[in-house]
N, C-alpha and C positions, 0 to 999 in steps of 0.2 A: 657583650659586657654584662656582668651580673650586677643587679641593683644592690646598693648598700643597705642591708637590713639591720646592721648594728645600730644605726640611729633610731630606728623604730623600737628595737628592743630596749635601748637605753631610755628612751622616752617612757616606755611602759614601766620600767623599773623605777624611774624617778617619780612618776605619777603614783605608783603603788606605795612608795616610801612616804610621799607627801600625805596620802590618805591615812596610812598607818600612823604617822606622827600625829596627825590631827585627831584620830580616833582615841589616842592616849590622853588627849586633853578633855574629852567629853566627860562631863560630870560637874559637881559642885565643889568649889574650892574656897578655903578660908585661910587667913594668916595663922601661923603657928605661935604658941606661947614662946617667949614672954610678950610678944608684940600685940596680942589680942585685947589688951586693956586700954589701948590708945584710941581716941576718936578716929584717927586716920586708918586704923586697922580693923574696923568693924565691918569691913566689906565682905560680902559673899558673892562670888561670881559663879554663874551657871553657863557652861559652854555646851552647845549642841549644834545641830545641823550637820553639815558635811564640809569636807575640804573645799568643795566648790562653792558652798553657800553657808559659811559659818554664822552661827547665831550666838550672841552674848547677852546675858541678862545680869544685872547686878543690883544689889540692895545693901542697905545698912541693916545687918541682922539684929541689932538691938531695938530699933524703932520701926523697922519694916519699910523705910523710905526707899523707893526704887530710884536708881540712877537712870539718866537718859544716856543711851549708848548709840553712837553713830560711827560711821566710817570704819567698819570692820574689814580687816584684810588678813589673809593667811598666805604666807609665801613658802610654806613647806617647813619652815623652822620657827618662825615668829608669828604669833597671833597679835595683831595690833588693832587698837580701837580707841576712840575718844569717849570720855565719860564726863557727865555733868551731874552734880548733886545740887538740885534746885534750892534746897533750904540754905545752903552755905554759899552757893554760887561758884563753888570750886569745880574747875574743869581741868582736864588733863588728858595726857596720852599714856595709855597702858601698853606695854610690850611684854607679852607672856612667852617665855621659853621653857620647854620641858627639860628638867635636869635628869642626869643619869640615875638619881635615886628615886625618880618618880614624882618629885615635887615640881612646882612651877616657881620660876623666878619672875617676879613682876618688876619691871623697870617702869616707874611711874614718874612722869614729868608733869608738874601742874603749874597752872597760872593762878595767881592770887592777886586781887586788886585791893590795895589799902589806901586810906586817906592819911596824908601827912600834914602835920601842923607846924607852921613856922615857929621856931623858938628863938631866933635872934634877928 
């Protein structure tokens, strides 16, 4: 009986696609106008490393404050990480996907803590 080599070939193709997709993310990224005038959109993300060991750095490009980036994951399609801006306490989860036009869509889900005052 001949061993099934199709699984090995498929795995190599998937790994190559995963690396190729990641390589397209490498570089510095910013929001596009008209959104670049909001405090929430002053972020610059720098993606580096490799598909096996992704590296993400981020900062507010107006004042240079660096974000704390943790829990970086790459699944072949989505680059996910957690971010924290110490000055505001805003933390969130970023999910980057590469669009067909070569831009990134960032799905950002954040947690914000506020104090409420009783009014009645």
